[in-house]
N, C-alpha and C positions, 0 to 999 in steps of 0.2 A: 742616325733611323736617315730608310731611303722614304719622300713624299710619293706616296701611283695616288694618280689620278684614274676615275674613275672612267671608265666603257664601256656599255652595255649596248651591245647589236642586234642581241637575241630573238627581237620583236619584226629588226630591219629583215633580217636571219628568217623570220617565218613568214615572212610575207614575198620570198623570194628575192630580195634586195643583195645588194652586193658593196659589201658596206668595208671592201678596202678602202677605199683612197680617202675616206671616216681617217679606216683603221691609224693609213701613214699621212696625212696630217697634225692625227692627234701625239704621232709618234716625232713628229719634224717639227710641233712645238712644245715638245719639252726644253725646261732647264737641266744644268748640267746637272749630271744627279739625281734628279727626279722619273719614275720610271710611271706605268701601268697598270690596275688592273680593267683585267676585259672581261666581260663575258658573255661567253654566247652560247651554244645551244652542240655543240661537238669540237674535239680539240682540235686547233686550229695546225694542223703542221705544216701547211707549206708556209706561214705565218711564218710558224716560229723558228723555222730554218731561217727565213728572209730577215726579218730580227737577231736572230742569232749573228748573220754578217754586221746587222748597224751594230753592233756592241752591244746586244742583251740577253741575258740570260733568260730561262723563264723555269717557274714552279705551278703545270698543270692541277686541278682539283675535279673531278668527275663530281658535284651537288647531287646530277638525278641523271635519268638516261639523255634528256634534252637541256640540262643545264653544266657547263660549266665555267670553271674562274678559271685564268692563269695570269700568275701576276709577269710582268715584265721585269726589272730591275737590273743595270746596266751593269755592264762587266767595265771591271776592275779592266787598266793601263796597259796593265798589264799578257794584257790575253793575246794571242799571238795571231791573230784573224785580218785578212788584211787592211781590214774595214778600224784598226786603232795601233795602224801605224805611224807614229809624233808625226807630225803637218811640221813641226821647225826642223824637220831633217831632208824633206824635202825641194830641189832645186828649184826657181825660179821657173814654170812653164814656159816652155819656148813656140808651143802652137796652144793657139788659145782660139775658138774653134765657134760658132755662135748657132746650132744647128738645131732651133725649136722653131723654122720654120720650116722641119720637113719633115713626113710623115717615116714611122717604120715603114721596112727597114730599113733604110738610109742614114736614121743617125749610124747606127752602130756599122753600116760598111767603114762608112765615112770614118769613125773613129781605128774601127784596126786598122783599112789602110796602111790612116798616118805612124798607126804605129809602126806597121814596119819598114816602113823607114829613118826613122828614128835612131838614135845611140843609148844603147845602156845607159842605162840612168837617167835618160833625158825624161820630162813632164808635158805632157799634155792636159790643158784647162779644157773643157766641154761643156755649155748651156744647151738645156735637151728641151722638151718639154715636158719630158714623163722621167719618172724613175727605171732607167734600162734592166729592164728581170734578168734578158738573155742577154745580154752584156756583158751583167755578171758573169754569166758559167764561160765567157768567151776570152772574158781577160784571167780567168781562173785556171780554165785548161792551159794558156799560152805564159802563167808564172806574171803577170803581170800584178804589180798593185796597186789598187785604189784606196781613194777615199771621197767617198760622198754628199749630200745633202739638196733637203727640198730647201729654197729658198724662204725669205719669214714668207712671203705671198704662199709656197706651196706648193706655186703655182709652175716652177719652173726649174729643175733638177737640175744641181752642178755637181761636176763630177774634175777630181784630178786623177792621172794616173800615171804611173810612172811606168815606162820604158823596162824590157825583160831584161833583168841585170847578166852581164858577161856570160854568167858560170850554167845561167838554161840557156834551152836550147826549146826552140818547136822542134816536137816528131817532126811535121812535113819538110821541111829543110833539109 
């Protein structure tokens, strides 16, 4: 049985706050196999999509007009999302980039530029000062695989990206 942490962000949302970082910090601190029961005032569809990319499935229940309970459970390793590619099959990175001191969109631009020069199957490792939400879409469009998470402090996002396999090509080439 999956252990669930309770996280109630209803009052933060009612007060006009943005609990996204609190939610992501909670997910980053989960032990393997642990999930979250989130209490919110609406169904957070963008968050649900983001957490699906991080390996979580969800069940949303509307309890009242402004009272939702969403349970996020870890998806089995057999899931086919890019986030669940086993790290054991990844080669060591050929590029290591510390981009924590750069403002957006420079880290994303540098990563995408470096990926264009890499051989299929090579891996890039990068450190970022936030979760690269816009980068995920660009990587998906280009067919790259990636795994990532926050470090134990929750302040640095670590990402490994495997360059596009040879049987996939960027539509712009």
